[in-house]
C-alpha positions in Angstrom: 103.9 73.9 87.6 105.9 76.5 89.5 106.6 79.5 87.3 109.9 80.0 89.1 111.3 77.2 87.0 111.3 79.6 84.0 112.9 82.5 85.8 115.9 84.0 84.0 117.0 86.2 86.9 120.7 85.8 87.8 121.3 83.9 91.1 123.0 85.9 93.7 125.8 84.8 96.0 126.7 85.7 99.5 129.3 88.4 100.1 129.8 92.1 100.6 130.7 94.2 97.5 134.0 96.1 98.0 132.2 99.4 97.4 129.6 98.8 100.1 129.8 100.5 103.5 129.0 98.3 106.6 129.2 99.9 110.0 131.4 98.0 112.4 128.5 97.8 114.9 126.1 96.2 112.3 125.5 92.4 112.5 125.2 90.3 109.4 124.0 86.7 109.4 125.1 83.8 107.2 124.8 83.9 103.4 123.9 87.6 103.2 124.5 89.5 100.0 125.3 93.2 100.2 125.4 94.9 96.8 127.5 97.7 95.3 127.4 101.1 97.1 125.0 99.8 99.7 125.2 101.4 103.1 124.4 99.5 106.3 124.4 101.9 109.3 125.2 101.4 113.0 123.3 98.9 115.0 121.6 97.3 112.0 120.8 93.5 112.3 120.6 91.5 109.0 119.5 87.9 109.5 120.6 84.9 107.5 120.1 84.6 103.7 119.1 88.2 103.1 119.7 90.2 99.9 120.6 93.8 100.2 120.7 95.2 96.7 122.9 97.9 95.2 122.6 101.4 96.6 120.3 100.4 99.4 120.6 102.4 102.5 119.8 101.1 106.0 120.3 104.2 108.2 120.6 102.9 111.7 119.2 100.2 114.1 117.2 98.4 111.4 116.3 94.7 111.7 115.8 92.6 108.6 114.4 89.1 109.0 115.7 85.9 107.5 115.4 85.5 103.8 114.2 89.0 103.0 115.1 90.8 99.9 115.7 94.6 99.4 116.2 95.3 95.7 118.1 98.3 94.4 117.9 101.8 95.9 115.6 100.9 98.9 115.9 103.2 101.9 115.2 101.9 105.3 115.1 104.6 108.0 116.0 104.4 111.7 114.7 101.4 113.8 112.5 99.9 111.1 111.7 96.2 111.6 111.1 94.0 108.6 110.0 90.4 109.0 111.1 87.2 107.2 110.9 86.5 103.5 109.6 90.0 102.7 110.4 91.6 99.3 110.9 95.3 98.9 111.2 96.6 95.3 113.4 99.4 94.0 113.0 102.9 95.2 110.8 102.1 98.2 111.2 104.3 101.3 110.3 102.7 104.6 110.2 104.8 107.8 110.6 108.4 106.6 108.9 111.0 108.7 105.1 111.2 108.6 103.3 114.5 107.7 103.2 115.7 111.2 102.8 119.5 111.4 101.1 122.0 113.6 100.3 125.6 112.5 101.5 128.1 115.1 100.4 131.7 114.5 101.9 132.3 111.1 104.1 129.3 110.4 104.3 125.5 110.4 106.0 123.7 113.3 107.3 120.2 112.7 106.1 117.5 115.2 108.8 114.9 115.9 107.9 111.5 114.5 109.0 109.3 117.4 107.6 105.9 116.3 108.8 103.5 113.6 107.5 101.0 111.0 107.1 97.3 111.6 106.5 95.0 108.6 105.5 91.4 109.1 106.6 88.2 107.3 106.0 87.3 103.6 105.0 90.9 102.6 105.8 92.6 99.3 106.3 96.3 98.9 106.2 97.8 95.4 108.6 100.2 93.7 108.5 103.8 94.9 106.1 103.0 97.6 106.5 105.0 100.9 105.5 104.0 104.4 105.8 106.7 107.0 107.0 106.1 110.5 104.6 106.6 113.4 104.3 109.9 115.3 104.3 108.2 118.7 103.4 104.5 118.2 104.4 102.5 115.1 103.0 102.1 111.6 102.1 98.4 111.4 102.0 96.2 108.3 101.0 92.7 109.3 102.0 89.4 107.6 101.3 88.7 103.9 100.3 92.3 103.0 100.9 93.1 99.3 101.4 96.7 98.3 101.8 97.6 94.6 103.9 100.5 93.2 103.6 104.2 94.2 101.5 103.7 97.3 101.5 106.1 100.2 100.9 104.8 103.7 100.6 107.6 106.3 101.9 107.6 109.8 100.4 105.4 112.5 98.4 103.4 109.9 97.8 99.7 110.6 97.1 97.2 107.8 95.8 93.8 108.7 97.2 90.5 107.4 96.6 89.3 103.8 95.4 92.8 102.6 96.3 93.8 99.1 96.5 97.3 97.5 97.0 98.2 93.9 99.1 101.1 92.5 98.7 104.7 93.7 96.5 103.9 96.7 96.8 106.6 99.5 96.0 105.8 103.1 95.9 108.8 105.5 97.4 108.8 108.9 96.0 106.7 111.8 93.7 104.6 109.6 93.1 101.1 110.8 92.5 98.6 108.0 91.4 95.0 108.8 92.5 91.7 107.4 91.9 90.4 103.9 90.9 93.8 102.5 91.4 94.8 98.9 92.0 98.3 97.5 91.9 98.9 93.8 94.1 101.4 92.0 94.0 105.1 93.1 91.6 104.3 96.0 92.2 106.0 99.3 90.9 106.9 102.8 90.7 109.9 105.0 92.5 109.7 108.3 91.4 108.3 111.7 88.9 105.8 110.5 88.5 102.0 110.8 87.8 99.6 108.0 86.4 96.1 108.7 87.9 92.8 107.6 87.4 91.7 104.0 86.3 95.1 102.8 86.8 95.9 99.1 87.3 99.5 97.9 86.9 99.9 94.1 89.0 102.0 91.7 89.4 105.7 92.5 87.1 105.5 95.5 87.7 107.5 98.7 86.5 106.1 102.0 85.5 109.1 104.3 84.0 107.3 107.3 84.6 104.0 109.2 83.3 100.8 107.6 82.0 98.5 110.4 80.4 95.7 108.4 82.9 93.0 107.2 82.9 91.8 103.6 81.3 94.9 102.0 82.2 96.5 98.7 82.5 100.3 98.4 82.7 102.5 95.3 82.4 106.2 94.7 84.2 106.7 91.3 82.5 108.3 88.3 83.6 106.6 85.1 84.9 108.7 82.2 82.4 110.0 79.6 82.4 112.3 76.6 83.3 115.8 77.8 80.1 117.4 76.5 78.0 114.9 78.5 80.1 115.6 81.6 79.7 119.3 81.3 75.9 118.9 81.0 76.0 116.7 84.1 78.1 119.3 86.0 75.6 122.0 85.0 72.8 119.8 86.3 74.6 119.4 89.6 74.6 123.2 90.1 70.9 123.2 89.8 70.2 120.5 92.4 70.0 122.9 95.3 67.4 125.1 93.5 65.5 121.9 92.5 65.5 120.7 96.1 64.0 124.0 97.3 61.3 123.7 94.7 60.5 120.2 95.7 60.3 121.2 99.4 57.9 124.0 98.5 55.7 121.6 96.5 55.7 119.0 99.3 54.7 121.7 101.8 51.9 122.9 99.5 50.7 119.3 99.0 50.6 118.7 102.7 48.6 121.8 103.3 46.1 120.9 100.6 45.7 117.4 102.0 45.0 118.8 105.5 42.0 120.8 104.0 
C-alpha cells in the first residue's frame, strides 16, 4: 500500500501570495504555488506544477523543472538549474559561493566563483544542506540523488545518479563520486579525488585517496570506548615509533646472525 494515502499534509493550491515578490521578467508556468514572502528574482523560469514555499528566495536566472517543490526558506542562487520532481527541504542553500581563496603575501584573496549548480530530476535535498557553485565549471548532482540534512557539497563536485548520503556528510571540492554510492553519517572526502560506482563509505570515515574498484566498502572510524581504555590506546600509539625502531634493529641483528 502506498503510504501517501495516510498523509495529513495540507494540499496546496496554485496562486501567488499577496506578500510574495515576483520580478516582471520571471516566467511562471501553470499551476504554480508561490508562498508568503517568497522572492522570485529577474530571469527566473518556474515550470508547471511547482511549489515555491514561504520565504524562499530565487535570486536571479534560476530554472526550476516541472513538479519540483521548494519548501520554506530555501535559497536558490544565481543561474542554478533544478530538474523535474525534485524536493528541497527547509533552509537548504543551493549555489552559494564555494570556498575559493588564494593567500597573497599577508591576506586572503577571494577567487570569483563563475560556475553554477545543476541538479537532476527526482532528487531530494535535506534541510540546511548547502551545495556550492562551481569555480569555473558547474557543481553537478545527477538524477535520483538523495542528500540528507546538514550536508556540505563543495564547489565543482559531481555526484552520480542514485547516490545517497546521510546527515553531516562533507564532500570537498572537485571530488567526483560515481553512481549508486552510499555515504553514512558524518563521512567525508578530501578534494580532487574520484570514487568508483557503488562504493560504500561507512560512518565517520574520511576517504583520502581515489577509489578505483567499484562496489567496495570503506571504513576508518574508531568506535567509542571507555575513556580510560582510550587513553591507554593513545599512550600506546605514541610508543609505536619507538617500537618500530626496536623491531628494525632486531630484524637487522637477526639477518646478520643468519648470514654467519
